[in-house]
N, C-alpha and C positions, 0 to 999 in steps of 0.2 A: 896922174904916178910917185906915189911912195917912196923914201930915203935911205928908212930904215923900221922895224920889228922893233919896238921895243916894251919886254919883261914885264912884267907884274910888282915885282920884288926893287929893281929901277927903281918903278911910279913913283914906288912908296918913301925910298931915301931921297928924292925931293923936301919929303913932309919935317921927314922923321930924327929931326937933327945928332940922336944921339946913333946912327945908322954910319956902318964902316962902308967902304968908297962911293964917299957921298964927294967928290970932290969929278969922282969921275960923273956921275948922275948924273947932278950940276951942270954937265962942259953937254952931257946931250942932253936937258932941259934949253940951253940951249942953242942946243945945234936945232932945235924948230922954230925956232924964227928964220931961219931958211931953207930949212928939210918939215918933208914930215911921216905920219908914223905908222906904221900898217901893225894891228894886232887881232890877235883871234879876241872869239866873243869873251871867251872865260874874262880875259885883259878887267872892261868893268866887274864881273863880278870879285873880281880878285883884290882890284886897287877900294872900291869898296870895303867888304870883310873884312883888309888888311886897313884900314882909319875908323871901322865898327869897332875892334877889334884895338887901336891906341884909343880909343874915346874912351870903352870901357875898362882901358888899364892904367887911365890915368895920365898916357902920355902924349893926350893934347887934348882942347876942350872941346867941345860942344859945337862953337864961335869957329873954330880952326877947322874941322871938320869938314863943317860946314863953306865955307875959304878954299878949302883944298880943293872940296871937288865944283865947285862955282870954274877955275883956274880951269883941272882939270878942261869941265867942256867946253871952256874956250879955246883949247889950242886944236893942232891937227893932227889929228887921230883923227885913225877910218878902221875899223874891224872887216878882218877881213870872211868873208863866202867859203864861209867851209860846210861839205857836207853832211846827210849823217854818213852814208857810208865812208869818209874823209875822216867824219872824227871818228869812225871804228874801227880804222887803222891806227890808230896813235898807240893802240895799248901796243902792238907787234913794235913800233917803234923807239917805243920808251923801257921792251925790255929787253930791244937789242945795243941801246945808249944806257941803259942801267939809270934813267930817269924815271920819274913818274911818269906821271898822264897827263898831264898839265903843260910840266915841263918841257915835254914834248908836242906841246899845242906852238911849241913858239918855235921850237923844231920846222913844223914840219911848213907853218908859215910863211920861213926861211927860207927852206927848202924853196915851197912854191912859187915861189915873188922874188928868185933869188937877191933877197938884199940881205943885206952885212944887220947883225943883229949886239943891237944894245944890252947886254948886261952883264950882269955881275956875279953870276949862280961859277960858282968852279964848273962845275960839276955839269952844268949846259954848256957851257963854254969850251969845254972839251969833246961832249958829245955835239958843241958845231965844227972844231975844229975836224973829227974822225967822217961827220959827212958834209967837207966842205964848202962849210958856212961861213964869211967873214964876221968877226966879231967890230965892234964900230969902233971904231981909233976917233980920240975927238984928240 
């Protein structure tokens, strides 16, 4: 059983030292010593792309990127199973809450799993509150 739903932007804050709200994100990371995270499958693509863009913009080195990816693989993170039909419901959820389709995926996983959401995205936090989804408190 997973204990929280993890957002990609929060995950990237673990590795990008100039990001805002880093204390909260590092507290969430520390909680993974005792908890497990559930993510939509797109989380892997978003995090991988975020690290690649950070490398290309010279915010991190290639060695750092490789090290971060190795660390991520060792964490207790599992992908939620979503059918194509469930994924095709995301635009309606996104429209209802003023989210991107990507952010709606995190909200959908949190809603379906009844797990709290770990995010620093203010719009996603507001949508979670409106949908009755708790935000991870650390």
